[in-house]
Each structure stands twice: as C-alpha cells, then as structure tokens.
C-alpha angles and dihedrals in degrees: 000000000000122000113233089205093059108121091227090064127083108278105214097175092055094039093053102029090133093058148277098270119092108196127162092347101311140086117246136171121258121254102211091102090235129103130211132195127221106221127208100231091204093064107013090238126136112247103174132017119193143165112262122236118257129197090274090063091050091052090050092049094047091048091052090049093049091048091051095046102084093051097044095043089045092054116103119258088248092056094051089045093052091050092049092047088055086046090059090048092052092050091049089051090051094043096121093047092051093046094052094046090049094051093043095055098036105033093230118145111273090232089061093051090048098043103034119013100043100039090045089053093049088048092050091051093049088048095053092041086063092041092057088073094057103062096139134176124189126290118254121267141164106250093158129036112277093357129105121204135189137168125239122202112209141173117271100218130238113014121202112203133186120198131193132235101245099076103011097169099043093043088052088054095045089052101041108037104058088042096054094035088062090049102262127129122229145210111198125197112197123194110281087234093061117028100132101092096038089058089047089050094053094045087054089054091056091047090052089058100258102150122260111268097028092095116033130168126201115184110201142125118290096236094060113015094028098047092043089053093049091049100040111126093219092056109093099187136023123205117188134180119186144076121348091239094057089041090061088053091050090050090051094052095042090052090063090068096030093235127162113268134205117186129186104179141166130328142199101187118204120220106203117196115189120202094254093056125120097260097204092050092048092049092051092044092052095051093045093044093047098047102040107131090000089299091297093130126107088218097048119127103257103151118050114191110191126186109243102249088061099035103098096042090049093053092049093046094049091046091052094047095045090052089059095053110114112230116194151082110011089217094053111101094225098051115117098177131034131189128289116260095266146355089255091057092044088054093047092054093046088050091061093048094045091051091049092058089081094059106020144036122259101209099183138354120010093139138107111238118240133195115048090000096052096098093052131076094254131152129181119246106269136208122192122188139188097023118154115255093241093050125119095246091055100042104036126075105249100179097204143090094293128123122187117204125201131172127237134189114200128033090244091055092050094051090044091052091047090057095043101102131070091253132087111170103119144345141171136217124204117204145120092217113095092203093052088048091049091051094045094050090048100045102036105094103222138113091242130026120184125199116217092346138065133206108014115131133185135207091229095054128071122250118200143106151254127228117354090358089081135241135274132057136257124209123010131061090294092066090044089059092050090063091059138069127215130228130195112222118192127190123197105220097198131081093221115127094205111052118210091245090059090076084076087067107025102027120220 
C-alpha cells in the first residue's frame, strides 16, 4: 500500500496549513470550534486535519462574494472570458497536483484522476471561458404599437453551491464555472470528507487573475455551514448535488427565502440490452459503467435488463470480466478499482448485498478483501442476478461496485422496467437496430440516454435528471442560462404624455 507520508505524494497538511476556508482570496481557519480529518480511504490514515467552518465563516464568505459581485458582473464578457482562459491554463499547469490530491482524498485510481477528472475539469473551464462571451438576450422588436421591447439576460448575484464527495474537483467545476462565466460570484461548500481539490481549484482562480471574493470555499458540516449557506438571505441561488433525501431538505430551506434552486440528485441508471446487441461490447460496457469510480457515480450502470436470449451469456461474461478487475492501491499504475470513500460507505454497500442473499443470487464478489487491502475501504466488484424488480437492491441507490442483472422478454417490458424506479438521471440502450434505439431514447425517462455506450460526458452537452433525480442542468449552454435571470425592457417610442391605454384609467 502507498504511504501518505511519502514526499512524492501530495502533502495536504503542509499545503493547507493556514486552514481549509478560502475567503476573499486567502486561506483561513474555520471558527466552528470543531475539527475534521480527511482520511485516505485506501489506508484508513488521516492525511489532513482542519477546523470546520461555522456560520460566521459562511457569513464572511457571502459578504466577500457580495462585495465582489458588482465589479465582476460589470466586467465585459471578454474580460471574464480572458480571466477564465487563464484559469484553464493554471489548472492545466497544476494537473499532477490536482490528480494526486483527488486520488488521495477519494481513493480513486490515479489513472482515473489523471485521464478523466483533471482533463475534464480543464475542458469545462475552457468551454465556459468561451461561453462567457455569448450571454445573449433577445433582439428588439415591436410587440405593441409604438413600443419596442427586448430581453436582457443578467447575472443573479451570490450563488451558494454544495458539492458531493464522489467527484470533488469536477463537481466544483460544474458549480463554479457557469456561475462565474455569467457574472455571478460564488460560495462553494465541498463535502467535508474531500475539500482538497476544491481549495486548489479556488486558489487557481485567484492565480489566474479572477478577483478576490468571486470564488470562495467554506468547508463545514452540512447541518450547520451547509444549511446556513442555503438559507442565507444574501444568497440569490442555491445549487446542490447529492442524495435525493438531502436534496429535499435543501429545497425546503431554500423555499423560505424564495431563491432559485438547482438540484442534481440521485440515480439508478438502467442498462438495457436487447437481443440483437453486440454481446461482447455490452459486457464490457456494463462492467466499465458499473465500476467507474468504484460505482460511486449517480450515472453508473446499476440495473442491467437483458433480453432473455442473451441473459445467461451476459451474466457469465460480466462475472468473468469482473473477476479480472484489479483491486488495489489507487497510486499503483495497474489498479483498476480503488476503495470506497469510507469504511462506513463500504459497510453500507456490503449491507445491501448481504440482505440480497436471501432473495437473489450473488454471482461474483460480495466480499471485503483481506490481506494488504484489509485496512482500506475496499469491496470486490459484485454481480447480483435474479432479484425481483421491487426488491431493495433494484430500487435503492447503492453507490458502490454492484451491478444487478434481470431478464426481460418483450421490448415493452424492458423499457417499462427501465422506468420503474423513482430516479431518472441516466440510462443506456444496447442494440444494432436503429428503430429500437430511437424508441428507447424516446421512451426511457432520463436526462441522458446513451446508445451502445455508458458514462461519457461532454462539456457541450447538458447533464441533469428527471423525476427524483432533480432538475436543472450542469455543463453546456443550458447550465449557463440557469445562472442568469431575464428582464423585459420596454421603450415607448412616442412623445405623447397621455398614452392611448391611459383612457382605461382616466377616460377621455
């Protein structure tokens, strides 16, 4: 196993000795009076202990963001764009530091951080740097006699965002970038388990010349710092990514101040394999889609529905491929699967599988590794077959390296089963038939439906859900628009003191 004290590794305690709050361009210590440890989930060892943010820190961050707002919103789109292009450059220069910090705090394989998380974040930054120059209203027109109307699109103000622990760097980017590209300022609360890359991200923004107070980070517990941020009267919009249960609580608090709300919540993505699919491609897609980030992904393939002629071969193929997945040290170059975020999450996942043994078949996995991996939060890739559609393991979000496989007969049944959970974030359909593919993409109720693939995302395309998976979009021009408000402006083109419509009030 790797040694967190090795000088070649990211040294969080040294890097953030001044504290884990980033307010108005500088690191400070939290004022809650409580500390928290960032734990390396591969070893169970503490790698950084810091003072949690309290409500006083949230107030300071919101005040800094509010003070910075007029200047940043008043900058030209070109000025914001130039700063964000420099931001992308700084992130690219710091790519290795970001990748190591992300893998250290999350336990994800370093190759995943290097090849997916960090490049995706740099690409997102470059995309929104360009988008900053395309903040458009609507062209003028005469919609009423002697009056000209047009629509302005304007920044909202201070945005309070709460990000989860599964993709800390990318979620920071998805929250911060569209908000600041549109001229808003932001206070980001990362998960207290994984603050390191959010802090590095905010520091990179300052280094790129983005003014102090535009990007602030408060690292505190959800029940005090998080709830205070959501309910803060000077926060004009709340953006939250996390579980559906917590999302409901966020919505309840946000409603008290009637602020705009953006929610990206849980998922239980179906993976629908029709009987004409390329079986080998579907097997590989299922394993990769289920195990990405150790299954801690709202869009991960969690429910595979396989048309009966391919069912047995698919189950065997997935079991064989899962057995070959290399579980181990996230910093080892040959590791495919790292630990879960914590022992508590590992035990939660194991509980789902253990309870399923009474009503389903655990084909492979379902065990906690021993030996060199015993100290970490590891769990073997797991395939469960023959569970009932209404069972817990099919309906609940597990958030671990577990794939459940069920058979179906008709196309109608496959699509019906795919839609038969409260969630609707993502899905995939596997078929060589264009008509089947077209029907599946139309009828599956999810914010993204892949065909013959599962997981890829693009900066140019929206990400967000249906149903209990929330509302609002991340990435793309659609998310950019969500961080703006529109204003109708109307000009009277006459010099007449008494307008014709005044007769309704004053008579002739």
